[in-house]
N, CA and C atoms as a LAMMPS dump frame, in Angstrom:
ITEM: TIMESTEP
0
ITEM: NUMBER OF ATOMS
555
ITEM: BOX BOUNDS ff ff ff
-5.0000000000000000e+02 5.0000000000000000e+02
-5.0000000000000000e+02 5.0000000000000000e+02
-5.0000000000000000e+02 5.0000000000000000e+02
ITEM: ATOMS id mol type element x y z
1 1 1 N -386.538 -65.407 -141.03
2 1 2 C -386.978 -66.442 -141.95
3 1 3 C -387.397 -67.651 -141.129
4 2 1 N -388.527 -68.248 -141.511
5 2 2 C -389.002 -69.452 -140.839
6 2 3 C -388.134 -70.641 -141.236
7 3 1 N -387.767 -71.447 -140.244
8 3 2 C -387.004 -72.664 -140.515
9 3 3 C -387.561 -73.807 -139.681
10 4 1 N -387.242 -75.007 -140.1
11 4 2 C -387.566 -76.182 -139.301
12 4 3 C -389.024 -76.593 -139.368
13 5 1 N -389.337 -77.541 -138.505
14 5 2 C -390.676 -78.109 -138.518
15 5 3 C -391.686 -77.189 -137.851
16 6 1 N -392.942 -77.554 -137.962
17 6 2 C -394.044 -76.78 -137.41
18 6 3 C -394.44 -77.355 -136.051
19 7 1 N -394.83 -76.449 -135.144
20 7 2 C -395.198 -76.848 -133.788
21 7 3 C -396.509 -76.196 -133.384
22 8 1 N -397.142 -76.789 -132.365
23 8 2 C -398.237 -76.084 -131.708
24 8 3 C -397.608 -74.962 -130.89
25 9 1 N -398.411 -74.054 -130.414
26 9 2 C -397.872 -72.941 -129.628
27 9 3 C -397.149 -73.462 -128.385
28 10 1 N -397.743 -74.428 -127.695
29 10 2 C -397.128 -74.969 -126.476
30 10 3 C -395.789 -75.643 -126.785
31 11 1 N -395.749 -76.431 -127.85
32 11 2 C -394.496 -77.091 -128.239
33 11 3 C -393.424 -76.064 -128.596
34 12 1 N -393.82 -75.043 -129.347
35 12 2 C -392.868 -74.011 -129.77
36 12 3 C -392.339 -73.23 -128.572
37 13 1 N -393.213 -72.908 -127.635
38 13 2 C -392.766 -72.19 -126.433
39 13 3 C -391.789 -73.039 -125.633
40 14 1 N -392.019 -74.345 -125.577
41 14 2 C -391.108 -75.266 -124.899
42 14 3 C -389.741 -75.277 -125.59
43 15 1 N -389.737 -75.332 -126.925
44 15 2 C -388.476 -75.318 -127.679
45 15 3 C -387.742 -73.991 -127.464
46 16 1 N -388.484 -72.912 -127.451
47 16 2 C -387.873 -71.592 -127.242
48 16 3 C -387.221 -71.519 -125.866
49 17 1 N -387.9 -72.042 -124.866
50 17 2 C -387.355 -72.012 -123.508
51 17 3 C -386.131 -72.923 -123.386
52 18 1 N -386.197 -74.104 -123.966
53 18 2 C -385.104 -75.07 -123.843
54 18 3 C -383.884 -74.745 -124.698
55 19 1 N -384.105 -74.138 -125.868
56 19 2 C -383.007 -73.926 -126.808
57 19 3 C -382.724 -72.464 -127.129
58 20 1 N -383.484 -71.554 -126.538
59 20 2 C -383.255 -70.135 -126.793
60 20 3 C -383.727 -69.665 -128.159
61 21 1 N -384.633 -70.421 -128.761
62 21 2 C -385.152 -70.062 -130.079
63 21 3 C -386.026 -68.817 -130.016
64 22 1 N -386.091 -68.146 -131.131
65 22 2 C -387.112 -67.122 -131.343
66 22 3 C -388.186 -67.806 -132.173
67 23 1 N -389.426 -67.699 -131.739
68 23 2 C -390.519 -68.374 -132.438
69 23 3 C -391.563 -67.35 -132.876
70 24 1 N -392.263 -67.681 -133.956
71 24 2 C -393.341 -66.836 -134.469
72 24 3 C -394.427 -67.746 -135.044
73 25 1 N -395.639 -67.219 -135.054
74 25 2 C -396.746 -67.932 -135.673
75 25 3 C -396.696 -67.675 -137.176
76 26 1 N -396.596 -68.737 -137.962
77 26 2 C -396.539 -68.587 -139.418
78 26 3 C -397.941 -68.589 -140.011
79 27 1 N -398.719 -69.565 -139.65
80 27 2 C -400.128 -69.652 -140.028
81 27 3 C -400.898 -69.89 -138.74
82 28 1 N -402.18 -69.713 -138.777
83 28 2 C -402.965 -69.857 -137.559
84 28 3 C -402.73 -71.223 -136.912
85 29 1 N -402.252 -71.2 -135.659
86 29 2 C -401.993 -72.424 -134.919
87 29 3 C -400.711 -73.144 -135.291
88 30 1 N -399.905 -72.556 -136.16
89 30 2 C -398.671 -73.184 -136.651
90 30 3 C -397.487 -72.29 -136.293
91 31 1 N -396.643 -72.782 -135.406
92 31 2 C -395.512 -71.998 -134.903
93 31 3 C -394.206 -72.61 -135.378
94 32 1 N -393.244 -71.725 -135.69
95 32 2 C -391.943 -72.201 -136.169
96 32 3 C -390.832 -71.313 -135.626
97 33 1 N -389.631 -71.842 -135.679
98 33 2 C -388.45 -71.064 -135.313
99 33 3 C -388.174 -70.048 -136.415
100 34 1 N -387.697 -68.873 -136.026
101 34 2 C -387.264 -67.871 -137
102 34 3 C -385.813 -67.496 -136.712
103 35 1 N -385.079 -67.252 -137.795
104 35 2 C -383.686 -66.805 -137.691
105 35 3 C -383.494 -65.641 -138.657
106 36 1 N -382.462 -64.829 -138.434
107 36 2 C -382.186 -63.746 -139.381
108 36 3 C -381.874 -64.3 -140.77
109 37 1 N -382.171 -63.505 -141.783
110 37 2 C -381.855 -63.875 -143.165
111 37 3 C -381.146 -62.694 -143.827
112 38 1 N -379.863 -62.518 -143.485
113 38 2 C -379.129 -61.374 -144.043
114 38 3 C -378.881 -61.539 -145.539
115 39 1 N -378.725 -60.413 -146.211
116 39 2 C -378.408 -60.446 -147.638
117 39 3 C -377.002 -60.992 -147.834
118 40 1 N -376.803 -61.817 -148.852
119 40 2 C -375.445 -62.298 -149.123
120 40 3 C -374.57 -61.13 -149.559
121 41 1 N -373.354 -61.092 -149.048
122 41 2 C -372.442 -59.991 -149.339
123 41 3 C -371.229 -60.418 -150.154
124 42 1 N -370.886 -61.688 -150.058
125 42 2 C -369.609 -62.13 -150.602
126 42 3 C -369.685 -63.621 -150.899
127 43 1 N -369.126 -64.031 -152.016
128 43 2 C -369.02 -65.454 -152.359
129 43 3 C -367.571 -65.861 -152.119
130 44 1 N -367.342 -66.679 -151.106
131 44 2 C -365.989 -67.014 -150.663
132 44 3 C -365.116 -67.583 -151.786
133 45 1 N -365.648 -68.447 -152.606
134 45 2 C -364.836 -69.087 -153.647
135 45 3 C -365.246 -68.632 -155.046
136 46 1 N -365.668 -67.391 -155.163
137 46 2 C -366.124 -66.857 -156.445
138 46 3 C -365.085 -66.936 -157.545
139 47 1 N -363.83 -66.624 -157.218
140 47 2 C -362.771 -66.668 -158.24
141 47 3 C -362.514 -68.099 -158.709
142 48 1 N -362.588 -69.049 -157.796
143 48 2 C -362.408 -70.459 -158.177
144 48 3 C -363.535 -70.91 -159.096
145 49 1 N -364.747 -70.508 -158.765
146 49 2 C -365.895 -70.859 -159.6
147 49 3 C -365.748 -70.214 -160.975
148 50 1 N -365.304 -68.962 -161.007
149 50 2 C -365.088 -68.266 -162.276
150 50 3 C -364.067 -69.014 -163.136
151 51 1 N -362.997 -69.48 -162.527
152 51 2 C -361.971 -70.231 -163.259
153 51 3 C -362.561 -71.496 -163.875
154 52 1 N -363.356 -72.228 -163.107
155 52 2 C -363.983 -73.444 -163.631
156 52 3 C -364.904 -73.124 -164.806
157 53 1 N -365.723 -72.088 -164.65
158 53 2 C -366.639 -71.687 -165.725
159 53 3 C -365.858 -71.275 -166.968
160 54 1 N -364.782 -70.521 -166.764
161 54 2 C -363.948 -70.082 -167.894
162 54 3 C -363.349 -71.258 -168.664
163 55 1 N -363.205 -72.396 -167.989
164 55 2 C -362.652 -73.593 -168.637
165 55 3 C -363.75 -74.544 -169.125
166 56 1 N -364.971 -74.041 -169.2
167 56 2 C -366.065 -74.812 -169.769
168 56 3 C -366.7 -75.826 -168.851
169 57 1 N -366.42 -75.735 -167.578
170 57 2 C -366.979 -76.685 -166.623
171 57 3 C -368.297 -76.129 -166.097
172 58 1 N -369.332 -76.962 -166.114
173 58 2 C -370.625 -76.56 -165.57
174 58 3 C -370.549 -76.675 -164.056
175 59 1 N -370.853 -75.589 -163.38
176 59 2 C -370.767 -75.537 -161.922
177 59 3 C -372.169 -75.358 -161.352
178 60 1 N -372.517 -76.176 -160.394
179 60 2 C -373.761 -76.005 -159.656
180 60 3 C -373.358 -75.527 -158.271
181 61 1 N -373.765 -74.307 -157.94
182 61 2 C -373.33 -73.696 -156.678
183 61 3 C -374.431 -72.811 -156.113
184 62 1 N -374.314 -72.482 -154.855
185 62 2 C -375.241 -71.591 -154.139
186 62 3 C -376.634 -72.178 -153.981
187 63 1 N -376.782 -73.465 -154.162
188 63 2 C -378.098 -74.081 -154.05
189 63 3 C -378.712 -73.988 -152.674
190 64 1 N -377.898 -73.966 -151.651
191 64 2 C -378.43 -73.843 -150.301
192 64 3 C -378.264 -72.453 -149.741
193 65 1 N -377.775 -71.53 -150.538
194 65 2 C -377.598 -70.16 -150.08
195 65 3 C -376.239 -69.9 -149.472
196 66 1 N -375.537 -70.94 -149.12
197 66 2 C -374.223 -70.752 -148.523
198 66 3 C -374.271 -70.84 -147.012
199 67 1 N -373.122 -70.794 -146.414
200 67 2 C -373.001 -70.867 -144.961
201 67 3 C -372.872 -69.45 -144.427
202 68 1 N -373.802 -69.019 -143.579
203 68 2 C -373.714 -67.659 -143.05
204 68 3 C -372.522 -67.527 -142.099
205 69 1 N -371.65 -66.598 -142.406
206 69 2 C -370.446 -66.4 -141.6
207 69 3 C -370.001 -64.948 -141.703
208 70 1 N -369.138 -64.555 -140.795
209 70 2 C -368.556 -63.212 -140.827
210 70 3 C -367.101 -63.314 -140.399
211 71 1 N -366.33 -62.288 -140.748
212 71 2 C -364.93 -62.228 -140.344
213 71 3 C -364.885 -61.612 -138.951
214 72 1 N -364.414 -62.362 -137.948
215 72 2 C -364.348 -61.819 -136.59
216 72 3 C -363.136 -60.894 -136.436
217 73 1 N -362.968 -60.325 -135.243
218 73 2 C -361.898 -59.338 -135.026
219 73 3 C -360.501 -59.937 -135.161
220 74 1 N -360.398 -61.271 -135.094
221 74 2 C -359.106 -61.939 -135.275
222 74 3 C -358.846 -62.333 -136.73
223 75 1 N -359.779 -61.98 -137.62
224 75 2 C -359.612 -62.293 -139.031
225 75 3 C -360.021 -63.699 -139.417
226 76 1 N -360.762 -64.375 -138.537
227 76 2 C -361.218 -65.733 -138.811
228 76 3 C -362.695 -65.728 -139.182
229 77 1 N -363.08 -66.671 -140.044
230 77 2 C -364.492 -66.827 -140.367
231 77 3 C -365.202 -67.49 -139.198
232 78 1 N -366.343 -66.933 -138.824
233 78 2 C -367.123 -67.479 -137.725
234 78 3 C -368.567 -67.632 -138.185
235 79 1 N -369.161 -68.78 -137.896
236 79 2 C -370.526 -69.054 -138.33
237 79 3 C -371.568 -68.246 -137.581
238 80 1 N -372.71 -68.06 -138.225
239 80 2 C -373.845 -67.344 -137.652
240 80 3 C -375.074 -68.237 -137.66
241 81 1 N -375.974 -68.019 -136.707
242 81 2 C -377.253 -68.71 -136.692
243 81 3 C -378.208 -67.905 -137.567
244 82 1 N -378.173 -68.184 -138.861
245 82 2 C -378.962 -67.435 -139.84
246 82 3 C -379.148 -68.297 -141.082
247 83 1 N -379.944 -67.798 -142.009
248 83 2 C -380.173 -68.472 -143.283
249 83 3 C -379.923 -67.461 -144.395
250 84 1 N -379.041 -67.805 -145.304
251 84 2 C -378.766 -66.947 -146.451
252 84 3 C -379.694 -67.375 -147.588
253 85 1 N -380.4 -66.426 -148.172
254 85 2 C -381.34 -66.744 -149.239
255 85 3 C -380.607 -67.314 -150.454
256 86 1 N -381.027 -68.49 -150.895
257 86 2 C -380.35 -69.174 -152.006
258 86 3 C -380.517 -68.444 -153.327
259 87 1 N -381.663 -67.808 -153.543
260 87 2 C -381.881 -67.103 -154.807
261 87 3 C -381 -65.861 -154.903
262 88 1 N -380.912 -65.103 -153.813
263 88 2 C -380.043 -63.923 -153.814
264 88 3 C -378.572 -64.321 -153.877
265 89 1 N -378.224 -65.448 -153.264
266 89 2 C -376.844 -65.944 -153.372
267 89 3 C -376.514 -66.303 -154.816
268 90 1 N -377.454 -66.93 -155.497
269 90 2 C -377.237 -67.276 -156.903
270 90 3 C -377.082 -66.02 -157.752
271 91 1 N -377.884 -64.989 -157.459
272 91 2 C -377.778 -63.729 -158.207
273 91 3 C -376.429 -63.063 -157.956
274 92 1 N -375.972 -63.092 -156.705
275 92 2 C -374.663 -62.519 -156.384
276 92 3 C -373.555 -63.311 -157.081
277 93 1 N -373.65 -64.631 -157.051
278 93 2 C -372.655 -65.451 -157.743
279 93 3 C -372.655 -65.136 -159.237
280 94 1 N -373.824 -64.981 -159.817
281 94 2 C -373.913 -64.612 -161.229
282 94 3 C -373.219 -63.299 -161.521
283 95 1 N -373.349 -62.366 -160.6
284 95 2 C -372.66 -61.075 -160.752
285 95 3 C -371.151 -61.262 -160.649
286 96 1 N -370.715 -62.058 -159.677
287 96 2 C -369.286 -62.289 -159.453
288 96 3 C -368.636 -62.915 -160.688
289 97 1 N -369.301 -63.889 -161.292
290 97 2 C -368.7 -64.584 -162.439
291 97 3 C -369.103 -63.951 -163.776
292 98 1 N -369.827 -62.843 -163.7
293 98 2 C -370.244 -62.099 -164.901
294 98 3 C -371.091 -62.958 -165.845
295 99 1 N -372.026 -63.691 -165.263
296 99 2 C -372.928 -64.526 -166.059
297 99 3 C -373.91 -63.646 -166.825
298 100 1 N -374.306 -64.084 -167.989
299 100 2 C -375.292 -63.325 -168.761
300 100 3 C -376.715 -63.784 -168.454
301 101 1 N -376.858 -65.007 -167.934
302 101 2 C -378.176 -65.553 -167.629
303 101 3 C -378.19 -66.135 -166.221
304 102 1 N -379.353 -66.029 -165.584
305 102 2 C -379.597 -66.675 -164.296
306 102 3 C -380.865 -67.503 -164.453
307 103 1 N -380.752 -68.782 -164.181
308 103 2 C -381.905 -69.677 -164.229
309 103 3 C -382.258 -70.047 -162.8
310 104 1 N -383.473 -69.734 -162.4
311 104 2 C -383.961 -70.057 -161.061
312 104 3 C -384.956 -71.202 -161.206
313 105 1 N -384.59 -72.333 -160.632
314 105 2 C -385.414 -73.534 -160.738
315 105 3 C -386.213 -73.673 -159.448
316 106 1 N -387.516 -73.798 -159.596
317 106 2 C -388.412 -73.827 -158.452
318 106 3 C -389.48 -74.899 -158.667
319 107 1 N -390.562 -74.834 -157.913
320 107 2 C -391.573 -75.892 -157.986
321 107 3 C -392.758 -75.556 -158.887
322 108 1 N -392.712 -74.434 -159.586
323 108 2 C -393.778 -74.077 -160.531
324 108 3 C -393.158 -73.799 -161.899
325 109 1 N -393.951 -74.01 -162.944
326 109 2 C -393.442 -73.826 -164.308
327 109 3 C -393.187 -72.371 -164.664
328 110 1 N -393.999 -71.466 -164.115
329 110 2 C -393.907 -70.053 -164.469
330 110 3 C -394.342 -69.196 -163.291
331 111 1 N -394.008 -67.926 -163.37
332 111 2 C -394.444 -66.942 -162.379
333 111 3 C -395.895 -66.573 -162.673
334 112 1 N -396.678 -66.365 -161.622
335 112 2 C -398.07 -65.941 -161.784
336 112 3 C -398.346 -64.735 -160.906
337 113 1 N -399.307 -63.935 -161.344
338 113 2 C -399.856 -62.907 -160.464
339 113 3 C -401.226 -63.402 -160.019
340 114 1 N -401.698 -62.88 -158.911
341 114 2 C -402.955 -63.335 -158.301
342 114 3 C -402.906 -64.842 -158.042
343 115 1 N -401.734 -65.322 -157.646
344 115 2 C -401.485 -66.752 -157.465
345 115 3 C -402.512 -67.371 -156.511
346 116 1 N -403.07 -68.495 -156.928
347 116 2 C -404.003 -69.24 -156.098
348 116 3 C -405.424 -68.707 -156.108
349 117 1 N -405.676 -67.648 -156.868
350 117 2 C -407.026 -67.081 -156.918
351 117 3 C -407.711 -67.483 -158.224
352 118 1 N -408.985 -67.142 -158.334
353 118 2 C -409.726 -67.476 -159.552
354 118 3 C -409.247 -66.671 -160.753
355 119 1 N -408.602 -65.535 -160.501
356 119 2 C -408.09 -64.728 -161.619
357 119 3 C -406.561 -64.799 -161.713
358 120 1 N -406.012 -65.966 -161.349
359 120 2 C -404.567 -66.18 -161.488
360 120 3 C -404.167 -66.044 -162.954
361 121 1 N -403.047 -65.367 -163.185
362 121 2 C -402.572 -65.153 -164.553
363 121 3 C -401.091 -65.515 -164.631
364 122 1 N -400.761 -66.414 -165.539
365 122 2 C -399.374 -66.803 -165.768
366 122 3 C -398.672 -65.713 -166.561
367 123 1 N -397.467 -65.373 -166.118
368 123 2 C -396.657 -64.37 -166.808
369 123 3 C -395.517 -65.104 -167.511
370 124 1 N -395.511 -65.071 -168.828
371 124 2 C -394.463 -65.757 -169.587
372 124 3 C -393.257 -64.861 -169.834
373 125 1 N -393.483 -63.558 -169.87
374 125 2 C -392.385 -62.624 -170.089
375 125 3 C -392.738 -61.301 -169.431
376 126 1 N -391.737 -60.682 -168.79
377 126 2 C -391.945 -59.362 -168.198
378 126 3 C -390.622 -58.629 -168.1
379 127 1 N -390.74 -57.322 -168.027
380 127 2 C -389.565 -56.476 -167.857
381 127 3 C -389.277 -56.329 -166.371
382 128 1 N -388.125 -55.782 -166.057
383 128 2 C -387.808 -55.527 -164.649
384 128 3 C -388.772 -54.502 -164.065
385 129 1 N -389.197 -53.529 -164.861
386 129 2 C -390.175 -52.545 -164.367
387 129 3 C -391.494 -53.223 -164.014
388 130 1 N -391.94 -54.134 -164.866
389 130 2 C -393.183 -54.858 -164.585
390 130 3 C -393.021 -55.75 -163.356
391 131 1 N -391.898 -56.446 -163.26
392 131 2 C -391.65 -57.311 -162.103
393 131 3 C -391.632 -56.491 -160.818
394 132 1 N -390.985 -55.333 -160.854
395 132 2 C -390.942 -54.448 -159.679
396 132 3 C -392.341 -53.991 -159.292
397 133 1 N -393.142 -53.627 -160.276
398 133 2 C -394.505 -53.154 -160.003
399 133 3 C -395.357 -54.271 -159.404
400 134 1 N -395.301 -55.465 -160.002
401 134 2 C -396.057 -56.596 -159.456
402 134 3 C -395.607 -56.912 -158.027
403 135 1 N -394.306 -56.838 -157.796
404 135 2 C -393.776 -57.123 -156.458
405 135 3 C -394.284 -56.088 -155.458
406 136 1 N -394.25 -54.822 -155.842
407 136 2 C -394.732 -53.747 -154.963
408 136 3 C -396.228 -53.898 -154.67
409 137 1 N -396.973 -54.456 -155.618
410 137 2 C -398.413 -54.681 -155.43
411 137 3 C -398.695 -55.894 -154.549
412 138 1 N -397.662 -56.655 -154.18
413 138 2 C -397.833 -57.791 -153.282
414 138 3 C -398.153 -59.113 -153.956
415 139 1 N -397.865 -59.227 -155.239
416 139 2 C -398.177 -60.467 -155.954
417 139 3 C -397.232 -61.618 -155.621
418 140 1 N -396.056 -61.316 -155.097
419 140 2 C -395.057 -62.357 -154.858
420 140 3 C -394.762 -62.447 -153.366
421 141 1 N -395.19 -63.542 -152.747
422 141 2 C -395.059 -63.705 -151.304
423 141 3 C -393.61 -63.899 -150.882
424 142 1 N -393.3 -63.345 -149.7
425 142 2 C -391.976 -63.603 -149.132
426 142 3 C -391.921 -65.085 -148.777
427 143 1 N -390.762 -65.672 -148.973
428 143 2 C -390.611 -67.091 -148.68
429 143 3 C -390.988 -68 -149.833
430 144 1 N -391.614 -67.447 -150.871
431 144 2 C -391.939 -68.261 -152.048
432 144 3 C -391.373 -67.564 -153.29
433 145 1 N -392.223 -66.868 -154.042
434 145 2 C -391.764 -66.232 -155.277
435 145 3 C -391.082 -64.886 -155.022
436 146 1 N -391.367 -64.237 -153.907
437 146 2 C -390.779 -62.923 -153.62
438 146 3 C -389.261 -62.888 -153.719
439 147 1 N -388.546 -63.775 -153.02
440 147 2 C -387.085 -63.768 -153.105
441 147 3 C -386.554 -64.07 -154.511
442 148 1 N -387.297 -64.848 -155.277
443 148 2 C -386.868 -65.159 -156.642
444 148 3 C -386.952 -63.914 -157.528
445 149 1 N -388.007 -63.138 -157.364
446 149 2 C -388.156 -61.892 -158.122
447 149 3 C -387.095 -60.891 -157.672
448 150 1 N -386.853 -60.796 -156.362
449 150 2 C -385.807 -59.893 -155.856
450 150 3 C -384.443 -60.277 -156.419
451 151 1 N -384.163 -61.577 -156.481
452 151 2 C -382.892 -62.045 -157.042
453 151 3 C -382.796 -61.698 -158.524
454 152 1 N -383.891 -61.875 -159.253
455 152 2 C -383.901 -61.535 -160.68
456 152 3 C -383.619 -60.052 -160.877
457 153 1 N -384.267 -59.215 -160.077
458 153 2 C -384.071 -57.766 -160.202
459 153 3 C -382.636 -57.375 -159.864
460 154 1 N -382.076 -57.973 -158.821
461 154 2 C -380.689 -57.693 -158.445
462 154 3 C -379.742 -58.084 -159.574
463 155 1 N -379.908 -59.299 -160.079
464 155 2 C -379.033 -59.81 -161.137
465 155 3 C -379.086 -58.916 -162.375
466 156 1 N -380.273 -58.527 -162.789
467 156 2 C -380.427 -57.714 -163.996
468 156 3 C -379.985 -56.27 -163.783
469 157 1 N -380.069 -55.795 -162.567
470 157 2 C -379.624 -54.425 -162.276
471 157 3 C -378.112 -54.299 -162.423
472 158 1 N -377.387 -55.311 -161.988
473 158 2 C -375.935 -55.198 -161.915
474 158 3 C -375.166 -55.847 -163.056
475 159 1 N -375.779 -56.763 -163.773
476 159 2 C -374.953 -57.379 -164.808
477 159 3 C -375.721 -58.116 -165.891
478 160 1 N -376.604 -58.99 -165.529
479 160 2 C -377.134 -59.971 -166.456
480 160 3 C -378.025 -59.444 -167.558
481 161 1 N -378.269 -60.316 -168.529
482 161 2 C -379.138 -60.007 -169.663
483 161 3 C -380.548 -60.555 -169.483
484 162 1 N -380.644 -61.745 -168.852
485 162 2 C -381.975 -62.32 -168.676
486 162 3 C -381.998 -63.277 -167.493
487 163 1 N -383.206 -63.442 -166.953
488 163 2 C -383.464 -64.41 -165.892
489 163 3 C -384.632 -65.269 -166.357
490 164 1 N -384.522 -66.57 -166.141
491 164 2 C -385.613 -67.492 -166.434
492 164 3 C -385.993 -68.179 -165.128
493 165 1 N -387.285 -68.182 -164.835
494 165 2 C -387.805 -68.881 -163.656
495 165 3 C -388.725 -69.984 -164.164
496 166 1 N -388.416 -71.229 -163.779
497 166 2 C -389.222 -72.372 -164.208
498 166 3 C -389.011 -73.539 -163.247
499 167 1 N -389.664 -74.647 -163.543
500 167 2 C -389.522 -75.861 -162.729
501 167 3 C -388.47 -76.778 -163.344
502 168 1 N -388.049 -77.757 -162.578
503 168 2 C -387.084 -78.732 -163.087
504 168 3 C -387.678 -79.481 -164.285
505 169 1 N -388.965 -79.785 -164.216
506 169 2 C -389.609 -80.491 -165.323
507 169 3 C -389.804 -79.597 -166.544
508 170 1 N -389.773 -78.282 -166.341
509 170 2 C -390.016 -77.354 -167.434
510 170 3 C -388.775 -76.808 -168.108
511 171 1 N -387.594 -77.255 -167.685
512 171 2 C -386.349 -76.677 -168.217
513 171 3 C -386.221 -76.863 -169.731
514 172 1 N -386.45 -78.068 -170.226
515 172 2 C -386.275 -78.318 -171.664
516 172 3 C -387.167 -77.393 -172.486
517 173 1 N -388.426 -77.259 -172.088
518 173 2 C -389.332 -76.364 -172.81
519 173 3 C -388.935 -74.905 -172.618
520 174 1 N -388.413 -74.566 -171.441
521 174 2 C -387.983 -73.183 -171.199
522 174 3 C -386.793 -72.824 -172.081
523 175 1 N -385.908 -73.772 -172.307
524 175 2 C -384.767 -73.532 -173.2
525 175 3 C -385.267 -73.186 -174.602
526 176 1 N -386.363 -73.827 -175.004
527 176 2 C -386.958 -73.563 -176.319
528 176 3 C -387.877 -72.339 -176.307
529 177 1 N -388.035 -71.707 -175.141
530 177 2 C -388.909 -70.541 -175.036
531 177 3 C -390.385 -70.878 -174.952
532 178 1 N -390.714 -72.131 -174.624
533 178 2 C -392.108 -72.574 -174.581
534 178 3 C -392.637 -72.724 -173.159
535 179 1 N -391.836 -72.397 -172.169
536 179 2 C -392.241 -72.568 -170.775
537 179 3 C -391.436 -71.593 -169.933
538 180 1 N -391.858 -71.422 -168.704
539 180 2 C -391.128 -70.567 -167.789
540 180 3 C -391.49 -69.103 -167.943
541 181 1 N -390.865 -68.299 -167.1
542 181 2 C -391.026 -66.846 -167.16
543 181 3 C -389.678 -66.232 -167.464
544 182 1 N -389.636 -65.413 -168.492
545 182 2 C -388.432 -64.701 -168.907
546 182 3 C -388.529 -63.267 -168.4
547 183 1 N -387.482 -62.813 -167.71
548 183 2 C -387.43 -61.434 -167.215
549 183 3 C -386.204 -60.767 -167.823
550 184 1 N -386.421 -59.591 -168.398
551 184 2 C -385.338 -58.794 -168.996
552 184 3 C -385.498 -57.347 -168.569
553 185 1 N -384.445 -56.578 -168.777
554 185 2 C -384.517 -55.132 -168.507
555 185 3 C -385.484 -54.464 -169.466
């Protein structure tokens, strides 16, 4: 996964040499550091979050994806140089707490296919089969909408009833069913 600021090739090579970074070209002439992005496996405080939810407390969690860590041979948590996907972490948390809905808030009001082209089409509602097909056709880029669709599919496969993808400004209308993209089985 690309992280951090953008560099020229020479700057990026210098950073790689000085700090041991792995670098890749993201766009032509634009180089960035890359780190592993493992799938989230476990929510450390899932039971605590479940208790809060059970008592009617609104919990905002997994917004940054969590801290990548593993249990070392001594049984201690040890950090990793990686990035955990926030959307997949939210889907896993939803599974852990047995949520019926997952709301993914992003920078667009709705999911689109053919995004950025003259034949862009907004999708207001789709099934998991349709979402899977669009994803397989390459409509959802990795690093943007792709992980959100993967999180929706994961959540709906294992527990949930629906996923809504919308923007922060579109939440009120999405609650009324007038905005956003609704995904169901």
